[in-house]
N, C-alpha and C positions, 0 to 999 in steps of 0.2 A: 608542522609544515602547512602552509596555507594552500588549499586546493583552488585551482583556477576555475572560474565560471565562464571563461571566454568562449564564445560560441564559434563553432567551426562553420562559418558562413558558406564555405564552398561545398559543403555536404548537405544533401537533403535526406540522408539516411542516418538513423540513430546509431551511434557507436558507444561501446563501453567507455565510461569516463565523461560522457556528455551530460549536460543538464537538460532536462525536459520539463515541460509544463503538462502535468496530468490534469485534464479538464473533464469534470463530470457535469457540473453546472456552475452558475455564478457563485454559489456558496461553497462549492467543493472543487477547489483548484489549488494546486500546490506544485512548486518547483522542487524536483527531486534529482539527485545525482544517480546516473545509471551505473550501478555496480552490484555485484553478487551479494545476496543476503539482505538487500534493502527492499522494503515494502512500502507501498502507498496504502494508507489506511483511511477509511471513512465509514460513516454509518450506512453508506450505500454499497459497501463491499471493499475488498482489498485487492492488491495487485502486486505480484512479484515483478519488480522493476527490471530484472534481467531479461524478462520476456519481451521487452520492447526493442532489444538490440536487433538491428536489421530492418525495422519498420521505417517507412517514409514518414516524415513529419506530416501531420494532418490525418494519419491513419487512426482507425478506431480499434479498440481492444476491449474484451469483456472482463469485468471485475469478477470476483469470486461468486457474486450473486447473479451473474448474467447481465447486469446493467452495463451499458456501454460507456466507455471513457474514451477521450481523444488525446492523442500524443502531439503536443504542439511545441514549436521552438520558442523558448522564453524570449521575451523582449526585455529591454533595459529596465523598464518599470516593474516587470515581474521579478527580475533578479535582485533589485534593491530591496524588495520586500523581505529578503533574507538577512539584511543588515542587522547587526547587533546595535540597537539604539541606546545611546547614552544621554541624548538630549531630545527635545522636541525637534521635528524636522519641518522643512519648508515643503508643503504639499505640492504634488505635481501640478495642480491647477494654478498655483502661484508661480512655481518654478518655470512653467511654460511661458507665461507672460513676461517674467523677468528676463529670461534668455532671449525672447523675441525682441524686447525693448533694447537689449544690450548690443544687438547687431553683430555678435561674435560668430565665428565660423572656424573652419580648419586653419590652423596656424596662428590663431589669436593668442595673445598673452593677457591673462586675466588675473586680477587681484581679488581675493576673497577674504573678508575679515569676519571671523567667527565661523569656524569650520564645523564644530560640533561633531555629529555622527558621520559627516561626510556625504550626506544624502544629496544635497544640492551640488556639492563638489563633483560627484560622480556624473551628473547630467552635464555639467559644464565641461568636464574633462573629456567626456565621450564625444562632445561636439567639436572641441578645438583640436583633437588629434586628427591626423598626424601633424607634427610640427609645432603644435601649440603647447601652452603650458598654463597651469593654474598654480598660483602661489598663494597659499592659504596661511593666515595668521590665526593661531589658537592659543589662548593663554593657559589652558589646563592641559598638562602633559598626558593625563589619562584619556582625555577626549581625543587629543592628537593621535595617540597610539591606537585607539579604537577606530578612528577614521581611516588611518593608514592601513590597518588590517582589512577593513571593509573594502577600500579602494583596490588593494592588492588582490583581493579575491576576484575582482572583476578584470584584472590585468591592466589597471589604469595607473599603477604606481609610477610609471615612467613619464606620465603626463602631469604629475602633481608634485609640488614641493610644499611640505607643511612646516612652518616655522613656529616653534613654541615661544611666543613672544607677545607682548602687548602692543598692538598697532598704534595705540594712543601715544606711545613713546617714540615712534618713528617707523618708517617703512623704507625698505631698500629695493632697488631694481635687481633684476637678474640679467647678467650679461649686458648690462647697461641699456637694456631695451625697455622703453616705456610701456606701461600697460594700456591695453585697448579699451578696457572696461573694468568697473569695480562693482562687486557685490558685497553688501554689508548686512550682517545679521547679528548685531550687538545692540544693547539697550540704548546706547548713547552715541549714535553715529556722528553727531556734530563734533565730537571730540577727536575724530581722526581726519577731518577735512583739511586741517592746516598742514597735514603731511602729504596730501594727495597731489598738490600742484607740481611737485618736483619729480613725481614718479609716473604720472599718467600722460597720455597724449593730449594735445590741445582739444578742448571741447568733448573730452571722453564722457560717456554716460556713466553716471554713478547711481546705483539702484540699491535702496535700503528696504529691508523687510522689518516692519514694526507691528507688534501685536495690539497696541492701544492707541486711542485717539490722542491722549496726553502726550505721548512720545512724538506723534506726527506734528502736533502743534509746536512742540519745543523745537523740532527740526526746522519747521517753516519759519519760526521766529529767528533762528540762527541764520538761515539763508537770507531772509529779508534784511537783517541788521548788518550782515557781513558783505553782502553783494557778491558772493563767491560764485553764484550759479544763475543760470537762466533756463528757460524751457522746463519749469517745474510742474510736475503732474503727480496727482495722487490717485491710486486705483485700489479697488477692492474687487476681487474675483469671486463670483458666485457660480457654482457649477451644480446643476440639478440633473441627475441621471433618471432615465425612465425604465420601467419594466418592459423589456423587449418582447412583448406578446402582441401579435397582430390583432387578435380578437378583443384585447382589453389593454390597449396602450395607455399607460398612466404614469405619473411621477412616482418614484419610489418613496415609501413612507419615511424612511430614515436616510439622511444624507448630511454631509459635512457642510455647514453654512459658513459662518465667519471664521477665518483663520488668522487674518492679519491684514495690514495695509502695505501697499507697495508705493514707495516714493521714488519717482524718477526725476533726474535733473541732469543738466549738462554743465560741467565744470569749466569755469573761465580761467 
């Protein structure tokens, strides 16, 4: 049975069965389910998780060594860190820009081609609910199964339909409603464009994530030769985090640099 990680947003007090983020420092943070017999373990000390029941979120509690930890309410990006990964995922720095460019919101119908682990899917589904829907196409049944398990653990299964099919062979609407935006994460997005016109709204944004320059060039060549799209833009997001120390503020030594390219366009 899949355990839900859905947060009880109406409660500021930790209850048994909730998920909490135990935060010691930036390197020692972990989402844990509050239940008897569960322990938070780190090199700074351990904590019997049942002891946090009744605490208000934001409270501190001592580890076995006397070092202080904080009990925080997990955010969505904290919870997805627990996903079982079966593929590479679209990093939050890229997902954030892609979602912003798409213009989606509560009630939007979204087409996603290439679901993989369901990481990006979860962010989209969390934004379009209530009333919205993400229809994902995934060729590999084992990936689709893993993604659905991950999404169900967040209580998002009612906002997502995953079809085990190749979108290159055709795409279907749901309830005869056209899609408001399209997200594509497959190596050859140009091979699905011919199927998009009949299932998306006029001038809908189509956003592809591609890891290499060669793929971006191939997509741009297709767009230029077919005349299918306008308002074409290519982005690369670079995010650099800093050490949050007032006396020695500086960039962190290690950070994720290049992850991929985002190609945005409007379908004619």
